[in-house]
N, C-alpha and C positions, 0 to 999 in steps of 0.2 A: 607536641609534634603533630598530632592529628589536626589541630586547628590550623597550624601553619600549612599543612598539606592541602586542606580544603580551601584555605585562602588563596594558595598558589594556583590551584585548579580553577577557582573562580576568576582570578585575574587573567589567566591564560584564555579562558572561554571568552571573557570580555574583549581581550585584544583580538581574538579571532573574529568576533562579531563586527567590531569596528573596522578591521581590515577588509573583511568580506563585503560589508556594505559600501565601503569607500571604493573598492575595486568595481563593484556593480555600478555605482554611480558614474565612475569614470568610463567604464566600458560601454555603458548605455549611450554615451555621447561619442566616444572616440573609436570604439571597436565594433559593437553590435550593429548589425544591419537592421535598420528600421523598416517596418512593414509599410507597404504601399496603401494609402487610404484614398486614392483617386476615385474609387467607386463607392466610397462610403457616404451614407446619408447620416449626418451627425445631428443629434438634438441635444441642446444644452438648456437645462432649466435655470432660471435666475440669470439669464444671459444678457440682460439689459445694461448692467453696470457691474462694477467691482471685479472680482476674480472671474466671474462667469463671462463677462465681456472680454477680458484679457485672454481667457482660454479660447474663446471663439476666434479671436484675431490671430492667435498663435496657430491654431489648427488651419486657418485659412492659408498660411504660408505653404502648407503641404497640398493645397489645391484639391480638397475633397469634392465629391459630386455636388453636395449641397450641405449648408449649415442652417439648421432650424433653431430659432431662438424663442424660448418661452419666458414670459414674465408678466408682471402686473401693470407696468407703466408703459403706455404706448409710445410716448416720446423717447424714452430710453431705448426701447426695442428698435424703433425706426433708425435711431442714430447708429446703433451697433450694426444693423443690417446694411445700412448705407456704407459704413466703413469696410465691411466684409466685401461688399459688391465692388468697392473701389479697388480691391485687390484682385479683381477678376474672378471671383468665386460666387456662385449662385447662393443666395441666402433669402430666407423668408422668416417672418415672425408670426406668432400667434399670441394674443393676449390670453393668458391662462393663470388663474390663481390656483396654485398647486395644493392649497389647503382644502380644496373642494374635490372630493373623489370623483363624483359624476362628471365634473367639468374636465378632469384629466382624461377620462375615457372618451368624452365627447370630442375633445381636441385631438386626441390620439387617432380617432377615426377620421377626422378631417385631414390630418397629416398624411395618413395612409392613402386617402383618396386623391389629395392634391399633389403630393410629392412622391410618395412611395414608402416602402418599409424602412423604418429606422434601423440602421445596422450598428450605430455607435451611440449609445445613450450616456450622457454625462449628467448625473444627478448632483446639481450644484446649489440649488435654491436653499437658503437658510436664513433664520432669524435668531435674535438673541434678546432676551428681556433685561438681563444683567441685574437681577435682584437677589438678595439673600432669600432663602426659602421662607422665612417668617413673613416677608413682604410680598412673596410671589402669589399672585391671585390665581384662582383656578383657570380663568380664561387665558392668562399668560401661559401657563403650563400646557393647556390644551392646544393653543395656537402654535407653540414651538414644536410640540410633538407632531401636529398635523403637517407642518411645513417641512421640518427637518427629518422626520422618520416615516410617517405614514405615506407621505407623498412619494417617497422612494419605493415603497412597496407597490403602490398603485401604478407608478410608471413602469416598473419592472413587469407587473402583471399585464400591462397594456401592450408592451413592446416585445417582451420575451417570446411569446408564441410564434411570431414571424421568424425570429432568430432560430428557434428550435426547428421550425419547418425547413429553413434553408441550411441549417447546420453551420451557421456563421453569424458572428456578432461580437459585441464588446459592451460591457456595462461598467461604468465608472462611477465611483462614489467619492465625492469631495467630503471627507469626514474631517477630523481634527485630532490634534494631540489630546484634546479633551475627550476623545473617544477611547483613550487608553489610560488616562489618569484624570482625577477630578480636582478642581480648585474651588475655593469658596467664592460665592458671588455669581456663579454661572451654573447653578444647579440644573435649571431647565435645559440649557444648551448641552452640558456634559451628559445628562441623562439621554437626550435625543441622539447624541453622537455615539455613546456606548451601544445604544440599540442598533444603529446602522453598522457598527463594527460587527456585531453578532449576525445581523442580516446578511452582510456580504460574505462572512466566513461560512455561513450555512449555504448560501447560493453557490459559492465556489465548489463546495463538495457535491451539491446536487447536479452540477454541470460537468462532473468528471467524465461522463460518457460522451461529452461533446467537445472534442479537442480544439475545435475552431471557434468556440464561443468563450471569450475571455472575460475575466473580471479584474478590476483594479480598484484598490482603495487607497486614498491619499490621506495621510495624517500630518498636516502642517501645524506648526506652532502658530502663535498669534501673528496675524498678517497686518501690515501697516496700511489699513484702509478705514473707511468710515464705520464699518461694522464694529471694529475693535478700537475705535479712536479714543474712548475713555478708559480703556483697560490699563491699569498700572500694576507692575509686578515689583517684587522686593528688590531685585538687582537688575535694573533695566540695562546697565552697561554690559552685564554678562549674558543677558537674554534679551537682546533687542528684537523688536518685531521684524518679521520677514517682509521683504519687498515683494509686491505682487508679481513683478517680472520674474523673480527667482522661482516662486511657487508655480507660476504659469509654465515656464520652460521645463521645470522638473516634472510637472504633471503630464504634459504632452509627450515628453520623452518616455515616461513610464508607460503611457498608453501605446506609443509606437513600438515599444520593445516588449509589450505584453507582460509587464511586471505585475505581480499579484498585489503587492503592497509596498508603499514607501513611507518613511517618516522623515519629516523635514524640520530642522536640519539634521544631518547625520549624527551629530553628537548626542542627540536625545535617545539614541539606542543605548547609550551608556546609562543614562538615568533610568530608562525603562528596565534595563537589565538589573540594576542594583536595587530598585524599589521592591523587588520580590522579598528582600530581607530587611530593608530599611525603609519601609513604605512611607511612614509619616515624615521622617526627617528629610527625605529627598523631595517630597512634595512641598515641604516648607521652603526649600531653596528657591523655588519659582513661585512662591505664594502670590496669589492675586491680591494686591492691596486694596484695590477699589475698581469698580466698573461704573463709569458715568457715560451713559449713551447720549449721543448728540441727536 
């Protein structure tokens, strides 16, 4: 009887979580009043292509004061900035390799002098080696951690002081479902994303005395783009990759509604809930069969 009782309580809790998150997702679009970002200066790392580019274009629909794009490839940056400007929004780019700490600080100073204080920071830049740990070279691991984790620390340290001085700002972390559970073949990536999850949870608490400085962390499942083009899971029909458009719209809505955290898609709340008791079995359901990077 006791086991039946505990099982019933667990199921009720699960149902409550799924219902709550579903209501939040619907209300963030249909009910909640979104904040005005017309005075925001937005900076997006890794904004030249992929999900970073799409996020920049989605933010442009809400006509912020300026959108700044950072990335390594000048041609990609120029194209994104051109497309943002075609929507009637001011946009500039800076070539910046975020794996280099001193370059981050240098470019942050240039941004402040040329554009102004960044009020909405989107840490999006990320890389993935896609190798089992036995084949993972030290340089692979170092580079992943420098881009995916350390760069977020350095950008926060570069732009947070101005937010604290003004008492206003927003810091967004594009993390991953792999920042909440690990899969084989993506050791470097999952390690870096677990670290950013911890970083953002600590930052959230450190900013409790600043009610107008917000943090948002996004945990999407595999995205259908070049970064994960070679990733194969056990049941692809049950867990298909997410479209960039879906992740982009959900991310921007989360920011506009000052959500602390979202996991995409919503049904992964169920898996994350149950993995507390059945950790290995549930991870096996979405087991990563192979990662072949293009």
